[in-house]
N, C-alpha and C positions, 0 to 999 in steps of 0.2 A: 222622578217627575215632580216639579214644584207643585205644592198644594194650590187648589183653586182659591182665587181671591174674590171676596164678596164685593158687590157694587153698593156704595153708600148713597150716591146721588147720580141719576142719569137724566140727561136732557134728550128728549125724543122729538126731532123735527121742530126745534124751538124757533119761534119767530117773534121778534121784539122790535117795536118802532119807538122813535122819539121824534114826534112831529112828523116830518116827511123823511127823516133819516132812518134807514134800516140798520139797526144795531146787530141783530141776529137774524140770519136768513136760512131757515130750515136746518139748523145746527143740531147734530146728534153727537154728543160726547158724554163721557161718564167719569166719575171719580171712584176709583177702586180702593179697597182696603190696602193701606201701605203706600199709596201714591204721595209724592211731594211735588206739587205742580207749581211752576212759576208762570205767571201770565204777563205777556208783553204786548205792546201795540201803541199806536199813536194816542196822544191825548184826545179825548172825545170819541175814540173809536169803539167804546163799549165795554172796556175792561171792568169798570166798577159796576155797570149794569149786569154783566155776566155774573159777578159775585152776588149781587142782590137777588138774582134769579135762583142761583144755587142754594142760597140760604133762606129762600121763601119771603124775602122782604119786598119782592117785586113780582107781579104776575106777568105771564106771557100773553101776547096777543093771539098766538096760536101755538099748538104743540103741547107737550106734556113735560112735567118734572116728576120723576119717580124717585122717592126716597125710601130707604129701608125703614120699617116702622119705628124701631127704637133708637135710631141714630140721633145723637145730640149734636147740635150745630152751634158754633160760636163765631162771631165776626167782629173784627176790629175795623171800624169805618174811619174815613178821613175826618168826619165831623165829630166834634166833642159832644158826647151825650151824658156826661157825668152831672149828677145833681149838685149844684153849688153848695147846698147846706150839708151835704154828706161829709162824713169824716173819712180819713184815709183808711182806717180799719174797716169801715162799712163797705167802702168801694172795693178794696182788695180781698178781704177775707170773708165778707158777708156774715153768715150765721155760724161760721166755723168756730168752735171752742178752741182756746189756746192749746190744749193738749193735743187736739187733732192736727192743727197745722204745724205746731212746733215739733211734733214727732214725725212729720213727713219730710224726708230728705229732699224730695222733688220741690215741695213748696218752699222750703228754706233756700234752695238753690235759686228759685225765681226771685225771692225777696232780696237775697244778696246781690244777684246780678243786675236787677232793675232799680231797686230802691236803696241799695247800699247797706243793708243789714236787717236783722229781725228785731233787734231791741228798740231802736229809734230810727226809723227810716229817714233818709236824707231830706225828704220833702217837708220835714217839720215835726215828725213824730206821728204816732198812731192816731192821736186825737185832733190833729190839725184838720181844719176845714178846707174842702176842695176849692171853694170859690176864689180865694186870693192867689192860688198857685198859678205859675206860668203855663203857657201852652205846652211846653216841653215836659214839665212835671206832670201835668194832667194826662199827657199822652203815655208816659211811663206807667201811671197808675192804671189806665185802661188796659194796657198791654199786660201788666202784672195780674190784674183781675182775671183776664181771659186765660192766661197760662195756669193760674192757680185752679180755675174751674176745670181745665183740661177736657174740653169737649171732644167727641169722636172726630168730627170734621171741624178743623180749625181754619178759618178764612181770614186772611190779613190783607188789608188795603193800605199800601205804603207804610209798613211797620217801622221802617228805618228813619222816617221823618222825625226830626228833633233828637235823634240818637247820635252820639259822637262815634268816632271810629271804634273805640273800646266797646261801647254798647252794641254796635252792629256786630262786632266779632263775637261777643258773648251770645247774642240772640241766634246767630248762625250756628254756633257750637251747640246751643241748647236744642234747637229745632232738629238738627241733624242727629243728635244723640238720643233725645227723648221721644221725638214724634214717630220714628219708624217702629211703632209697636203694633201688635195685632189689633185690628179693629179700628184704627184711626187713620186719618189722612190730613194733608195740609194743602191749601191753595193760597198762593200769595201773589199780590200785584206789587211790583216795586221797580223803580228805575235804577236801583243799585245793582250793577252787573256782577260785582264780586259776590254780593250776597246771593244772587240767583245761582251762580256757579257753586257756591258753598252748600246750598240747601236743596236745590231742585234736582229731581231725577227725571222729570218730564217738563217740557215747555209748551205752553199753549200760546199761539200768536193770534190775536184778535185783529182781523183786517177785512174791511169791506164786507161786513156781515158774516164772515166765515171764521171758523176757529181751526187753525192748522196745528196739528200735534207733532211734536218732535221729541225724540229720545234724548235725555241728558239735560244738562244745565245750559247756561248762556253760551259758553264756548261751543258746545256741540250744536246748539241751535243755529249759531251764526254759520258754521261750516255746512250744516245740512241745508240751510236756506240758500246759501250761495251755490251749492251744488244743484239744488232744485232749479234755481234761476239759470244756471249754465245748461242744464238738460233742456229746459224750456226754450232757451235761446237756440240751441243746436237743432231742436225739433222744428222750430219756426224757420230757421235758415234752410233746413232740408226741404221743408214744404215750399218755401219761396223759390228754391233752386231746382225744383223737380223737372221743369221743362228743359232747363239747361243741361241737367244730368242725362235726361233722356236723349237729347240731341248728341251729346258726347258719346253715349253708348252706341247709338246708331252709326256714328262716324267711325268708331273703333271696330265695329263689327263683332264685339265680344261683350259679355256681361261685365258691367262695372264691378270692381271689387270693393267691398265695404269692410271697414275695420271692425273688429270685435269690440263690444262695449267693455270699457275698462272696469276693473275691480274698484270699488269705491275708495279704498285707501289710496290707490294709485291716482284716482281722480282728485282726491283731496290734496295730494302732494302737488299735482299739476296746477291746482288753483293758486297755490301760494308760491310756486317755483318762479323765480325771476322777479317776484314782486319786490320793489325797493322798500327800504325801511320807511316808516311813516314820515320821517323828516331827515334831511341832511343836516345834522347838528353843526358840523364844522362850517358848512357853507352859510347857514343861518347866522352863526356867531360872527363870521367874517362880515356879513352884510350888516348885522346889528352894530358891530364896532364902527363901521363906516358911518352909520346914521347917528350913533350915540356918542362916539368918542370913548375914551378909556374909563371915565368915571360916570357912574350912574347914581347909585344910592349907597351912602356909607353911614351906618350908625356907629358912633365912636364913643365908647364908655357910657352908653345910654342907660338911664334909669327911667322906667315908665311906671307911673302911679295912677291908680283909679281909687278915689276916696282915700282910705287909710292903708290901702293894700298896694305893695310893689309887685307889678307883674313881671318886670325885668329889672335886673340890678347890674349896672356897669357892664353892659353887653356891647361887644363890638361885632358888627356884621357888615361885611362889604359885599354888595350885589353888583355884579359886572354886566357888561353888554352880552345879550344872548342867554343869560342865566335863566333857568326855569326851575323855580322852587315851589314845592308844596309845603303848606304849613298845617300841622296837626296839633291837637291838644283837646283836653276835655272841655265841655261846655263851660264858659265862664273863665277860661284860662287867659283870655285876652287876645285872641287871634284877630278879631275885627278891630280892636283897639290898636294893635300893631300896624295894621294897614292904614288906619287914620294917622298914626304917627308918621309913617312914610310919606303920606300926602301933605304933612304939615298941618293937619287939622287937630291934633292932640299934642299938647306941650310936653316937653321932656322936663323931668325934675332935675336931671343932671346929664352931662354929656352933650353930644352934638349930632345933628343930622346934616350931612353934606349931600346936596343934590346937584348932579352934573348940569352944566350949562345948556346942553342940547336935549335934556329930558323933556318929553312931552307925555304926560301921564294921564291915564284914564282908569276909572274904577267901576266895575259892575257891582253895585251895592245890593243889599237885600230889600231895599225900598223900591216901590213902583210909582211913588208919587211924582217923580220927576217927569212922567209922561202926561200928567194932568194938563199941562199947558197946551199940548197938541191933541187933546182928547177928541176934538171935532175934526181933525184932519184925517186924510186917508193915510194908510200905512206907507205907501210909496212917497207921499209928500213929506211925511215925518222923517223919512230917511234922506231924501234929496235936499231937505233943508240943511243937512250937515254937509253933504258933498254928493255929487252925482257919480263920480268914479274914484276908485282907490286902486292900490297895487298890492296884491297878495301872491306870494310864490313867484315873484318876478313878472307877473302878468297883470295887465290892467283889467279890473273887474268893475262892471257897472253896478249901481245901487240895486237895480231890478234883479240882476243875476245873483248877487250876494243874498238878497232877500229870498230868492227862490231856493238857493242852496240850504237855507236855514228854515225852510218849511212854508214860506209864503208864496203860494202858487200865483199865477197871473191874476186870477179873479180875486184872490184873498188880498192882494196888494191894494185893492181899491176899497177895502173895508175901513170903517171908521175906527180909529185907535180906541175910542171909548167903548166900542163893542167887543173888543178882543178879550179872550180868556186870560187868566193869570199867566199861563205858560206862554201864550202868544205875546203878551206884553213883555215878558222876560226876554223872549227872542228878539223883539223889536229893540229893546234896550241894547242888546249885544250888537246888533247890526249897526245901530247909530254910533256906538263906541268905535267899532272898527272903521266906519266911514270917516271918522274924525282923524284917522291916521296917527294914533299914539305910538310911541316906541317903548313905553313901559305900561304894561297892562296888569291891573290888580283885579282878581275875581274873588268875590266874597260869597261862598256857598252858591256857585253857579248852577248846581243841579236842582235847586228849588223850582218846582212846578214844571220841570222839563221831562219829556218822555225820552226813551232810549234812542229813538231815531234822531231826535234833535240834538242830544248829547253827542252822538256819533258824528253828526254834521258839524257841530261846533269844534270837535277835536280835529276833524278833517281840515276845516278852515285854518285853525291855529297851527297845524302842521307846516303850512307854508308862510306863516306870519313871522317876520324877522323882528324880534324885539325881546325885551326882558319881561318875563312872565312870573307872577306870584299868585298862587291859588290857595285859598283857604277852603277846605272841604272835608266832610266826613266820608265822602265817596271814595273808597280805596281804589277801585278800578280807574276812576277818573284821574286821581292823583298819580298813579303809576303810569298811566297812559300819556298824560299831558306834560308831566314834569320830569326832570332828569335827576333830581335829588329832593329829599325831604328834610325838614327841620321840625322840632317839637318844642312846645311850651309845656314843661312838666310841672309848673306851679311852684318851683323852688327858686325863681328869679333868674334862671338860665335859659338860653336858647340852645337846644341840643341838636347837633348834626346827627343824621340817621343814615349811615352808610348802608345799613341793612333794610332801609325803607320802613314801611308801615309795620312790618313784622317785628322789627327791632323796637319800634315804639311800644307795641303791645307787650313785648317781653319786659321792657323797662317798667311799664305800668304794673305788670304782675309782680315784679320784684319789689316795687315801692309799696304795693298793697300788702306784701308779706313782711315789710320792714327790712328787706335785704339790702336796700340801697342806702349807703351811708355817705352822704355828700357827693353823690355821683356827679361829676362835671363841675363841682364847686358852685359858687355863686358869682356869675359874671366872668370877667376876664376873657371875653370872646365867646364864640359859639362853642359850647362844651363839646369836647372830643376833637376840636380842631386847634391848630396853632392860632394864637391871637392874631387877628387880622381877618378871620372869617373865611367863608367858603370861596367866593369868587376871588377874593384877594389872595388867598393861599394858592389857588389854582394858577393865577397869573404869575405869582412869585416863582412857582416851580416851572411853568411852561413858557413864560415870557408873555403870554396872552391867554385869554380864556379860550380862544380858538386853538392855540398851541397845546393847551392842556387837554382839550377834548381830543385833538388829533393824536397826541401821545398816548392817551388812554386807549384809543381804538387800536393803535398800532401794537401797544403792549398786549392787549387781549388777543389780537390776531397772532402775535408771536407765540403766545402760550398755546393756542390751538394747534399751530403748526408744529410746535415742539412735541405736543402730545401725540400728534398723528404721524410723526416721522418714524416711530419705532416700527421696524419690520416693513418699511415701505418697499413696494415692488414684489413682495412675497405674499402669496395667497395662503390662507389658513386651510383651504379645502383642496382636495385632489380633483383632477378632471372627472373622475367617476362620481365623486360626491356632488360636483356641480351639475352633471347631467341628471342625476337622481333628483336633485332639488328642483330642477326645471320641470321634470315630469310631475313632481308633487304639486308645483304651482299650477300646472294645467289642470290636474285632477281637482284641486281645491277650488279653483275658479269655476269649474263646471258645477261642482257641488253647491257653491254659493249661489250660482244662477238659479239652480233648481230650488234652493231654499228660499230665495227672495220671491220666486213665483208662488211658492206655497204660502209665504207670509202675506202676499198681496191678496190671495184668495181668502185667507183666514180673516184678514182685516175687513174685507167686504162682508163676510158672514157676521163678524162682530157688530158692524154697523147695522145690519139687518136685524140683529138680535138685541138691539139697544133696549127694547121694552121687556125683555125676558131675563131677569137677573140670574136665574139658574143656568140658562143656556149661555149667557154672557160669561158666567164664571167658568163653565166648562171650556169655552173657546179661549178664555184668557189663560187657562192652564196650558192649553196647547201652544198658545203664543209664547208663554214663558219657556216652554221646552224648546221651541224653535230658536228663541233668542240664545239659549244656552248652547245649542248646536252651532249657531252662527259664531258665537264668541270663541268656541273651540277651534272652528275652522279658520277664523281670522288669526288666531295665535299660531296655528300650523302654517298659515300663509306667510306670516311675518318671519317665522324661523326659517322657512324654506327660501324666502326672498334674499335673506342675508347670504346663504350659501350659493344661491343661483348667480349672484353677482361675481362670484369667484373671489 
């Protein structure tokens, strides 16, 4: 049996108000020793307030916060609290003597990962003053200081802000490897879904004053949430159809037969079975070609310079209709400058930019000042100023409908633009861009100030948008979800194609940091790793068109799968007796799981009732861990039997 885990912080019937809004409504949850909790929910829904309550920075209006007497708590907030006159050494290391921190492998790992070294941190050295540093550098200092201190309960509010892809990957690896230690726990709020999946073992969803608890990271949370919604929908349908079912029973003269509840793995499979892919790439490319023509954006032998530094040297990159590119690179590598070059806003030192005659370009920048002109308008007026209707996914969409899809409900559409939060202003920017019907869309760090629900809605809208898309972001999940391929600025003057995606980029960065890369990709001469002529150009050369290349790739993949599955076709690996035995096992395991789930439900009710008793809560948690272990063993047995049961 797993050892009992101690409770670090427990909320007992917590109630919290912000004006007239109820942020927490009789919430009882706890953070146990060893927990790594990801917190999700809409902007303004109470996530940051929940963290403030857990750490003692904010008092409850009703209810209790119970903390273990000697637990240490540290929090990274979204606001900068560093003293401008302090030095880097004072902020990060405090009163630690050099022999203390230099001899601690954990501290050295933090300094290497966040500040670039122990001898002379990349922010200007140990004696540099904090005041002149950028927001991103100050953020890294605050995070490094907290990780060096290593509190029992580590609470992070949007820790990936200002971190590049490489920094996010390092932080995820550190927290996953270092924090699962006896006596400590982690609670993190972030919109970075890849980070949530990499770090979290539990997910808390803050919604309408409640906190819903899910096992696992972001992927498990999405599946569990959809399954919960499905069950709720089925329950409501059954309730609504009760009279009709009763009438049917009377007419048949026999009791109606009801189907047995399905095992949850089976239910999860049903949820996604028959679900089409997020977007029909071939169809979108065909439509994009119709709108755009064959030429979109071509950088030919381009050299881009900022000050005395060459960001790209003699690079050729051809971007075709329907292409969806993600651009990655360390902070300061020139990603935003590259987008300005493509818009014609930053001059080339050498080479040429060719823009197709039918290109209609729009860019979602990191600046919000462009909405100042309409600050006194309502949201819906600011949108309809651009256009009242547009076409997405082959269907006409009204301004009001698109605004609603992106989080502006009917009442919120009448709000003044000047009264909107940063996240809402960001959403309004995006809606106005889409209503202008561009066929080339550039997104520069689109995740800034947006919650996960809004990001998901943005991705859903763009799934049906036919055009060429370029996305600069450190959000790995967003890049892999919205784009079909990625390129990287590695700082050596080249633009590197990444067939292996972000994982390949991180590998290249690791190799460069070890000095293992010697002139990888050369300097210029096209996108490194591609034939000269670039990505979309190369694809059109092989397939006749971008759409042809996409179709050929899909057919090739399908052929590979068919070939792999053809071996032994028509012959079962199991005898009839084995199939019968497997089906008996399935029935037995499903009954055992039903009983186990009933036990778990009762136990969870007891845990909620014991929220104020740490000793009893620890005992019940140990029982829960034992049930989870039994459940995992039964699920494994079910999966093995299901393979044989299919014959």
